[in-house]
MARRO-805770 format. One record per residue (C-alpha): chain; residue in three letters; residue number from 1; x, y, z. Coordinates in Angstrom, 3 decimals. Layout:
MARRO-805770
+-------+-----+-----+----------+----------+----------+
| chain | res |   n |       xx |       yy |       zz |
+-------+-----+-----+----------+----------+----------+
|     A | ALA | NUM |        X |        Y |        Z |
...
+-------+-----+-----+----------+----------+----------+
This chain:
MARRO-805770
+-------+-----+-----+----------+----------+----------+
| chain | res |   n |       xx |       yy |       zz |
+-------+-----+-----+----------+----------+----------+
|     A | MET |   1 |   -5.658 |   24.126 |  -17.660 |
|     A | LYS |   2 |   -6.104 |   25.347 |  -14.188 |
|     A | GLY |   3 |   -7.156 |   22.125 |  -12.894 |
|     A | THR |   4 |   -4.318 |   20.361 |  -14.507 |
|     A | ALA |   5 |   -1.773 |   22.866 |  -12.968 |
|     A | GLU |   6 |   -3.366 |   21.984 |   -9.460 |
|     A | SER |   7 |   -3.302 |   18.153 |  -10.146 |
|     A | THR |   8 |    0.493 |   18.285 |  -10.882 |
|     A | LYS |   9 |    1.513 |   20.640 |   -7.974 |
|     A | GLY |  10 |    4.274 |   19.145 |   -6.008 |
|     A | THR |  11 |    5.580 |   17.229 |   -9.010 |
|     A | HIS |  12 |    6.194 |   20.163 |  -11.380 |
|     A | MET |  13 |    9.412 |   21.524 |  -11.572 |
|     A | ALA |  14 |    9.530 |   25.132 |  -11.686 |
|     A | THR |  15 |   12.978 |   25.945 |  -12.936 |
|     A | HIS |  16 |   13.752 |   26.950 |  -16.451 |
|     A | ALA |  17 |   16.885 |   25.982 |  -18.748 |
|     A | ILE |  18 |   18.142 |   29.324 |  -20.161 |
|     A | ALA |  19 |   20.326 |   29.260 |  -23.215 |
|     A | GLN |  20 |   22.335 |   32.518 |  -24.324 |
|     A | ALA |  21 |   19.851 |   33.510 |  -27.088 |
|     A | GLU |  22 |   16.877 |   34.209 |  -24.461 |
|     A | PHE |  23 |   18.873 |   35.296 |  -21.621 |
|     A | ASN |  24 |   18.162 |   39.038 |  -22.270 |
|     A | SER |  25 |   14.322 |   38.478 |  -23.188 |
|     A | VAL |  26 |   14.075 |   36.484 |  -19.743 |
|     A | VAL |  27 |   15.717 |   39.426 |  -17.972 |
|     A | ASP |  28 |   13.596 |   42.087 |  -19.692 |
|     A | SER |  29 |   10.269 |   40.063 |  -18.986 |
|     A | ASN |  30 |   10.539 |   39.157 |  -15.223 |
|     A | ASP |  31 |   10.897 |   41.466 |  -12.202 |
|     A | ILE |  32 |   13.102 |   39.019 |   -9.969 |
|     A | ILE |  33 |   15.267 |   36.301 |  -11.653 |
|     A | LEU |  34 |   17.446 |   33.863 |   -9.774 |
|     A | VAL |  35 |   19.850 |   31.915 |  -12.149 |
|     A | ASP |  36 |   21.883 |   28.712 |  -11.024 |
|     A | PHE |  37 |   25.126 |   28.535 |  -13.339 |
|     A | TRP |  38 |   25.981 |   24.988 |  -13.050 |
|     A | ALA |  39 |   27.828 |   21.853 |  -14.803 |
|     A | THR |  40 |   26.675 |   18.355 |  -15.059 |
|     A | TRP |  41 |   30.199 |   17.159 |  -13.932 |
|     A | CYS |  42 |   29.874 |   19.341 |  -10.624 |
|     A | PRO |  43 |   29.080 |   17.494 |   -7.464 |
|     A | PRO |  44 |   28.140 |   20.789 |   -5.415 |
|     A | CYS |  45 |   25.958 |   21.587 |   -8.427 |
|     A | ARG |  46 |   24.029 |   18.309 |   -8.171 |
|     A | ALA |  47 |   23.689 |   18.640 |   -4.360 |
|     A | PHE |  48 |   22.379 |   22.418 |   -4.962 |
|     A | GLY |  49 |   19.996 |   21.283 |   -7.769 |
|     A | PRO |  50 |   17.291 |   19.864 |   -5.412 |
|     A | VAL |  51 |   17.404 |   22.873 |   -2.834 |
|     A | TYR |  52 |   16.680 |   25.252 |   -5.819 |
|     A | GLU |  53 |   13.958 |   23.294 |   -7.275 |
|     A | LYS |  54 |   12.198 |   22.948 |   -4.203 |
|     A | ALA |  55 |   12.501 |   26.774 |   -3.530 |
|     A | SER |  56 |   11.373 |   27.423 |   -7.213 |
|     A | GLU |  57 |    8.228 |   25.716 |   -6.259 |
|     A | LYS |  58 |    7.377 |   27.895 |   -2.994 |
|     A | HIS |  59 |    8.137 |   31.332 |   -4.953 |
|     A | GLU |  60 |    5.966 |   31.360 |   -8.018 |
|     A | ASN |  61 |    6.412 |   35.034 |   -8.453 |
|     A | ILE |  62 |   10.177 |   34.406 |   -9.062 |
|     A | TYR |  63 |   11.738 |   33.192 |  -12.335 |
|     A | PHE |  64 |   14.210 |   30.522 |  -11.381 |
|     A | GLY |  65 |   16.575 |   29.959 |  -14.394 |
|     A | LYS |  66 |   19.312 |   27.326 |  -14.764 |
|     A | VAL |  67 |   22.210 |   27.812 |  -17.026 |
|     A | ASP |  68 |   24.413 |   24.929 |  -17.915 |
|     A | ILE |  69 |   27.835 |   26.447 |  -18.379 |
|     A | ASP |  70 |   29.150 |   23.978 |  -20.680 |
|     A | GLN |  71 |   26.526 |   24.440 |  -23.182 |
|     A | ASN |  72 |   26.258 |   28.239 |  -22.755 |
|     A | GLN |  73 |   30.246 |   29.198 |  -22.455 |
|     A | GLN |  74 |   29.620 |   32.781 |  -23.812 |
|     A | LEU |  75 |   27.023 |   33.487 |  -21.548 |
|     A | ALA |  76 |   29.208 |   32.188 |  -18.501 |
|     A | GLN |  77 |   32.054 |   34.139 |  -19.609 |
|     A | ALA |  78 |   29.779 |   37.361 |  -20.072 |
|     A | ALA |  79 |   28.459 |   36.690 |  -16.573 |
|     A | ASN |  80 |   32.067 |   36.363 |  -15.125 |
|     A | ILE |  81 |   31.427 |   33.043 |  -13.730 |
|     A | GLN |  82 |   34.486 |   31.626 |  -12.099 |
|     A | ALA |  83 |   33.146 |   28.598 |  -10.358 |
|     A | VAL |  84 |   30.159 |   26.534 |  -10.119 |
|     A | PRO |  85 |   27.677 |   26.412 |   -8.656 |
|     A | THR |  86 |   27.291 |   30.366 |   -8.838 |
|     A | LEU |  87 |   23.956 |   31.850 |   -8.093 |
|     A | MET |  88 |   22.816 |   35.090 |   -9.485 |
|     A | ALA |  89 |   19.787 |   37.341 |   -8.578 |
|     A | ILE |  90 |   18.748 |   39.922 |  -10.782 |
|     A | LYS |  91 |   15.836 |   42.475 |   -9.954 |
|     A | ASN |  92 |   14.505 |   44.978 |  -12.355 |
|     A | GLY |  93 |   17.302 |   44.121 |  -14.825 |
|     A | THR |  94 |   20.059 |   44.755 |  -12.539 |
|     A | VAL |  95 |   22.369 |   42.062 |  -10.890 |
|     A | VAL |  96 |   21.802 |   42.622 |   -7.175 |
|     A | PHE |  97 |   23.550 |   39.338 |   -5.857 |
|     A | GLN |  98 |   25.960 |   36.896 |   -7.199 |
|     A | GLN |  99 |   27.757 |   34.214 |   -5.237 |
|     A | ALA | 100 |   29.773 |   30.976 |   -5.903 |
|     A | GLY | 101 |   29.119 |   27.929 |   -3.871 |
|     A | ALA | 102 |   26.341 |   25.643 |   -3.097 |
|     A | LEU | 103 |   23.744 |   27.471 |   -0.751 |
|     A | ARG | 104 |   21.707 |   25.675 |    2.088 |
|     A | ALA | 105 |   18.063 |   25.773 |    1.658 |
|     A | SER | 106 |   17.977 |   28.369 |    4.724 |
|     A | ASP | 107 |   20.607 |   30.537 |    3.326 |
|     A | LEU | 108 |   18.963 |   30.400 |   -0.032 |
|     A | GLU | 109 |   15.759 |   31.584 |    1.469 |
|     A | ASP | 110 |   17.485 |   34.527 |    3.132 |
|     A | VAL | 111 |   18.615 |   35.482 |   -0.320 |
|     A | ILE | 112 |   15.387 |   35.443 |   -1.910 |
|     A | ALA | 113 |   13.847 |   37.479 |    1.084 |
|     A | GLN | 114 |   16.691 |   40.134 |    0.730 |
|     A | VAL | 115 |   15.960 |   40.305 |   -3.086 |
|     A | GLU | 116 |   12.367 |   40.618 |   -2.649 |
|     A | LYS | 117 |   12.694 |   43.189 |   -0.054 |
|     A | LEU | 118 |   15.438 |   45.211 |   -2.034 |
|     A | ASP | 119 |   14.404 |   48.910 |   -2.806 |
|     A | MET | 120 |   15.804 |   49.353 |   -6.282 |
|     A | SER | 121 |   15.423 |   53.136 |   -6.112 |
|     A | THR | 122 |   18.455 |   53.159 |   -3.683 |
|     A | VAL | 123 |   20.386 |   50.483 |   -5.744 |
|     A | GLU | 124 |   19.921 |   52.712 |   -8.868 |
|     A | THR | 125 |   20.849 |   55.828 |   -6.934 |
|     A | THR | 126 |   23.941 |   54.015 |   -5.521 |
|     A | GLU | 127 |   24.857 |   52.994 |   -8.901 |
|     A | ALA | 128 |   24.485 |   56.595 |  -10.446 |
|     A | ALA | 129 |   26.572 |   58.245 |   -7.756 |
|     A | GLU | 130 |   29.458 |   55.365 |   -8.372 |
|     A | ALA | 131 |   29.565 |   56.243 |  -12.183 |
+-------+-----+-----+----------+----------+----------+
């Protein structure tokens, strides 16, 4: 299998469609998850798609998910998605970033770097203090 994976490198898309039924298990089984909430009828979503795919190929340690809001309306509502595309970042089960609008590649890389560096002990302490 290893040889197969190497031979397809560069053409393999590293994003995963996420349905509502599997969302929680994806969150529970990955340290860092980026989720692109999108729709087929949305031109900015179509523009952001290739940027997101390219980033997913560069960051194999991050789970890149895509949620079609028309196919997963309840999940989009539960995530409070008001516009598409919306990018959500989840680290250790906690939403640490959510922003509507198509990001440029450099901005997406900045978000990824910030999420990777984020010290979750300070996030969890802040959340506990606010509760």
